[in-house]
C-alpha angles and dihedrals in degrees: 000000000000110000140212118261111231123164092343094307129107106235124194131197141203092256132057142198109230105216111207131188109248088209091057119014090198089066111087110199091194148297115264127197114251112225126219130222086260091056089053091051089051091050093052091046090051091050090049092051092048095048100086093051095045096047088051094056118107120260088243092058091051092045093051093052094047092046091051090051091049092049093052092048091052093045090053098039095121093050094043091043090056090051091049093048090050095052102036104026104232115137118276092248091053092045094051089048091053092051091050089052091053090053092048091050092056091049091048092053091046084065093044090055088063097044115092118235100185135104135215116205139172114246121234084242120079117251094020130108129189126220116195114194139170124231132186114276090223131237109014124200117207122197112184135186132237101246097075102026098177107019097057095046086049097051090050101040099042097060092039091057095038092059095047104264127134119232143219111189122198108182125193112286090233096063113035099142100074093047090048089053090050092050090050091051093049092047092053092043087070109266111160117246114283097017093104121026128182119205118183128197146056119001091210089061103032101038096063090040090055093053093043092051091065113256119175098219139013129205112192133180117184144078125354093237093054092043093053091050091050091049091057093046094047092047090054091049097041093242117156108241140204118182133188109182110170137258149241095221124196127218108199115205111199124206091254096050120128101253100219093043091051093048092050091049089052095046093049096042098043104037114019114103082027088285089290097132127106087222094052115132100233092157114066109189110193128187117235097247094063099024100102096044092044095049093047093050094042092051090051092051094043093052090052096054112120113233115196152115110334092234096049110108095225096049115117098174121034127202126291109266099245146005090251092054093047091052090051091050092051091050090055091050090053092045092051090054092045091053091054105261117143113243103214097181145341130009098133128118110246132220109213136171092283123042110255147128099280125165131177109234111260124222121192126190131184091047126159128212092248097059117106091236088057097047111030126071105247098179093208142085096293122119130184122206117209123191118226127197091223144322097298091050090046091052091051090051091047091055094042095098137094088231129075112179108117137355133182140195132196112205142128091218118100089198093056093043091051093046091049093047090054098041105035108109095225139105093232128035127193125196117203089345135097114271089233118071123067135177123254097229099058132069119279124201148086146223140244110028095347103072144013127190133012122342124269126234132019123043090319090073088080089073093068102033097050139048124219123242123192116201126188119209122196111209 
């Protein structure tokens, strides 16, 4: 049994999560100890006790540990990518890429640990100077989702540790193996006991226990409903909060778009990683002049996508991550048809050589902005095409959503690209690129119902993981 990491010790339990491969349900990835609310309290207490020592370490010590962890992750990217593909279901190429990103994130924040973030100013008063410094926010709780089981823990944990905080990580119950591997790597990289704690199990049990135990800050990525509940609870407790809660991202295809480029952007954004990305472009808003040609070509390409075992070399789309998610996807397919959308291809569950949660990607046309498949985050390989009269109508449709994470446009016009970049109500905008796929050294986040609090990743991560102190010095 793989155990929880609490105060530098691997702690088991009487219950276990059985982690199965969604590509082959006969393949058990491992059994992982399920923590209790008491275990969570112990983990937070350990992080609290370790905080003074860790925040007092030199920036070089922190940088060396993070760099060592990043180096090991990169050296083992094929092995860890295979593990990730087995537990989450994304193709091996995508899984290895995600692991590499995690390693790069740790190396980036090793550098950030060394880079100063303070200021030294003259006061408006004579003989007075002002020092503005940043200090660790304290004990940070991290709650991460199942769709990026090593990259998201990495982009939360690395800056937290780099800036002198201690960490309690609660990964999604569905994907414990990648987080366990990360905890093992960090432990062996030289983190003192209690600085990084891993607590596995049910969010319904461990989430409230984490808040009740007295953390100073919480970074959460997950559903909008859970995020909103956490926001209310954290506000009542005075806990600093960072939320990432998904998206319903538009890809606008203008009349002058290059057809093949636009189709490839749509295929990648809507269906790669089985559509299980918060930045996925599940709304394809197409101007009338290119609509017929785009829909015909996209349907052809979608129908030809190869669904299969995540580790098979010719697989383009792996399985859905879980039985629950597959059932939800199929309900949306049925609802789209019931509401009058035209299902051009796909949507069915598939029976392949190994038992798994396979689904043929679904493409709907003739959709309206009011349909559930056009408004609600499905988090699966289901895309809705909406016809727009022209660019202005398409922009209005793109912004007609309670979410605001990512938005994309395909166009050859610099004027349209610039206008869209300035007027799209989203935190991230892509031009002639898929909406999904972002770099590790730049800020990540959205607006409206997608995000709350400071941005993740890049230098902007310092805003959440530190607090500002202003000191006046009389000369």
